[in-house]
N, C-alpha and C positions, 0 to 999 in steps of 0.2 A: 611440480604442478605445471601442466601445459594447457594452453588455451588455443582452440581453433574456431574461427568464425565459419559457421556452416550454412547460414542463410541470412539474407537481407530482404525483408518483406517491404515492398513499397506500394503505395496507392493512396495513402492519406495525403490530402492536399494542404494540411496545416499541422502545427505541432501536436504531438500525441502526449497526453498528460497521464494516462493511466492504462492498466492492463489487468486482466484476470484470466486465469486458467479455468476452463470448464470442468465440471465433474465428469464429463465425458472425455476420456483420454484423447490427447492429440488435438484438442480444440482450444484456441486462444481468442479472447475478446479484447479489443482495444477501442479507446475513445479519446477525443481531445477537442481541439478547436475546429471541428468538422461538422458535417451535416448529418452524421449517423454513427451508430455503434457497429463496428466491423467484426466479422467472424473470419478466422483464419484456420487453415489446416496446418498443424505442425508435422504431420506425417508427410505431406506433399510440399510443405513450405509454400503454400499458395493461398491466395485470396479465395474465400468461399462466397460471402455475400455481405451486404449491409443489412443487419438484422432489423433495424427500424430507424426512421428519421428522428432527429432531435432539433428542437428550436434554438438551442443555445449550447455552449461548451459543456463537455462531460469532464467532470473532475474526479469521479469515483465510480468504480464498477465492483459489484460483489455478488458472487453466487453463493447461496446459502446451502450448507450441507443438509441433505435429507429433505430438501424442499425443491421442487422443480421450478424455481424462480430465480431470475437474474435482476438485480437492482442497479439502477443507474442514477447517480447523483448529478444534478445539473447546476449550472451557474445561476439559474433563476430561482433556485430553492426547491424545485420539484424533485421527487424520486420516481423515476419510471420503473414499472414492474412488468417484466416479460415472463409469461407463463409458457414453459417449454412443452407442456402437454397440450395446451390449446393452440400453441404456436401463434400467440398474439399478445399484445399489450393489454394489461388490466388497467383500471383507473389508477392514475398516479397518486402517490402519497403526497398530499399537499398540507404543509404546515409552515415551513420556513419561507421567508421572503428573501433571504440572502443565500449566496452560494453554499452548496453541499460539498465538503472536502473529503469526507470519509464515511463509509458504510460498513458495518460489521454485524455478525449475528452471534448470539449465544445459544448454542445447540440445546443444552439441557433445559433452558427456560423458554426456548422457542420464541426468542425476542430478537428484534432488529434494532440496532443503534445507528442513528444518523447524526453526524456532526456538522455544524454549520458555522458560517461566518458571524452569525448573530450571537455566538457565545453559549448556545444551548445545545444539548443532545436530546433529540426526540426518540422515544422508545415505542416500538410497534409490535403487535402480535404477528408472528409469522403465520399463524393459523387463520386469523380473520382479517389481517392487514389493517386492523383498527389501531389508533394511537392510544397508548396506555398512560404514558407520563411524558413530561418534559423536565429535564434537569438542567438548571442553570450552572454551567461549569466555570464560566469566565466572563469578564466584561468585554472580552475581545474574541477573535476567531478561535474556534476549536479546529485544528488542522489535521489531527490524526488520532486514531484509536488503535490500541492493542489489547487483546483479551488474553489473560494468563491461561496456560494450557489446562489448568484444573477448573477454569471458568469460575473462579472465586473472586477475582479482581479484574478491574479494567483500568487502563492508563489512557489519559487524554493529554495530547501535546497541544500547547496553545501559543498564540501569537505573542502573548505577554511574557514569553521565555520560560514559562512554568510548565510542569507536568503534574497533573492531578490524578491521584490514585483513589479509585472508588471501590466499595464493596458491591459485588454484583447481585447479592441477595436483596439488599434494600436500597442500593444506590446512595449509601452514606459515604461522605468524604473521609478517607483514611489518612491521607498524607499529601502534602504538596512539596514537590521537589524543585529546589532552586539550584541552578548551576549554569545553564545556558545563558549567554548574554544577548542572544537574539532569538527570534521565533523558533519553536520546535516544529520541524517539518516531518519527522519520521520517528516511529517507535516500533520496537519489536521485542516481545518476550522470547527468551531462549526456549527451545523445545522442551528442555527439562525443567523450566520454570525458575531456575536459580538466579537468572539475571534479566534485567530489563535494559535494552540498549536504545539510546536516543540519539538522534542526529538533528542538527540545527542549521539555521541560516548562518550561524557563527562558524561553520565548517568543522565543528567539533563533533566527535562521537563520544558519548559518555556511557559508562557501564555502571549500573546500579544493582546492588545486592538486594534481592527481593525479600530476604529475611528481615532486613532492617530498612531497606531503601536508602542506605548510605551509598554515596558515590565511592566506588572502589577503583575506578580507572578512568582516565581521560585521554583520548587520542586526538591530537591535532590531525584529523584524518584527510582533509581535502583543502583546496584553496578557496572554494566557495561553498555554498549551501549543500548540505547532505539531504537529498530529496527522498531517498529510499534506502531501507535496511531490510534484508531478507536472510533468514537462517536456512541453511540446508536442512532438510527434514531428518536425515539420518547420520550425517557426517559433521564433525566439529568445526564447521566453518560458517561464516556469514559474509554477505557481500553488501557493499554500499555503492550507491550511484549518486553522482553529484552534478551540480551546475557547472563544475569545472571540466565537464565532458569525459570524466574518467570513471571507471568501475574499479573498485578495489576488493580483494578477497582477503579476509582476516581469519585467524584462528579463533574459534569460539571458546577455547579452553585456555589459550595463552595470550590472546589478543595481539598476536604478532601479525604483521603484514606479509602475506604470502605472494600476492600477485597484483600487478597494476595493468589494467587493460585500457589502453589509450592510444591515440595516434602518435603521441610522442614516444611511446614504447614500441612502435612498429606495427601496431594492430590497425586494421582498417575499421576503426571504431566510429563513434558518433562525432559529428562536427559541432554540435550544440549541446545544450543542457540535457543530461540524462534525468528523466523524470520519474521512472518507475522500473523496478526489477521484479522478476519472479523466477524461482527454481522450478524446472520441470525435470525431475530426477537429477542427472548430472549435466543438464543443459541450463544455462542461465540466459534469460530473455530480457532484453532492455528496450525501452521506448524513449523517444527523445523529441526535443523541439525541432530536430532536423527532418521530422516526418517519417522516420524509418523505425522499423522493428528489426532488431538484430538478434540472431540466435547464436549462442556461443557454446561449444562443447568443452567441458572442463574435465581433464584427466588428472585426478588427484594423486595417482600413484607414480606419475613420471616426473 
């Protein structure tokens, strides 16, 4: 496996906390401790525009499949809604008073899930943008959401070190997973649904078998918090990004470490915490506290 840095996108004036690929190929959105949500071209590796201004930090961006909407979760608890057809912001989703850390959608139910520092997840209709329910998940922050590929279950990672598994049909609690010794910052179901992978402030990556939700594997993956976990869509690999400034690529079938991308390993990588990753085919995109977006080409066959 070889890695080549193909682009470094600069322009953010402050740390970048999150990113999202557009449904339109070759377009990336990023946000952080800045004054707006930024659109980039991955074809030209260039800045396109600031999509809209924001009053406070962006912690989550989510584009909902089959809906021309982009959702942006803010530190003040609002969720901004950008309509691509109208090319304008719609009225924000207002419910939470505390920061929004993750936003995800459930396609078959046409519902939007919004996770907050207040310990709840609000559920909204993608059709009407009306709030449907609020589910109390934890007494503390809900940091991350992952929806199973069959959309039957959803996992919430919390600041109290726990992962809560809910039934997506009726939002009933199915299981609480104990294993991390610090906050759970990242969660991702494998594309085949067999495993749930979690990463925490404790620098551990844990592999849970979704048939039983037993812990089947623990990886002391990083030196500091694991901020992001992303599975490749079609190849048996996943990547982790950490506060320790490194990206690591692991086998999704054998859980072995295949590559470390860091300055210590000779790559012109990030100089501060890596906050979010995304796969764009065989490109891996990373954003960081160092205000940079980096695009990496991964050759799995070499």
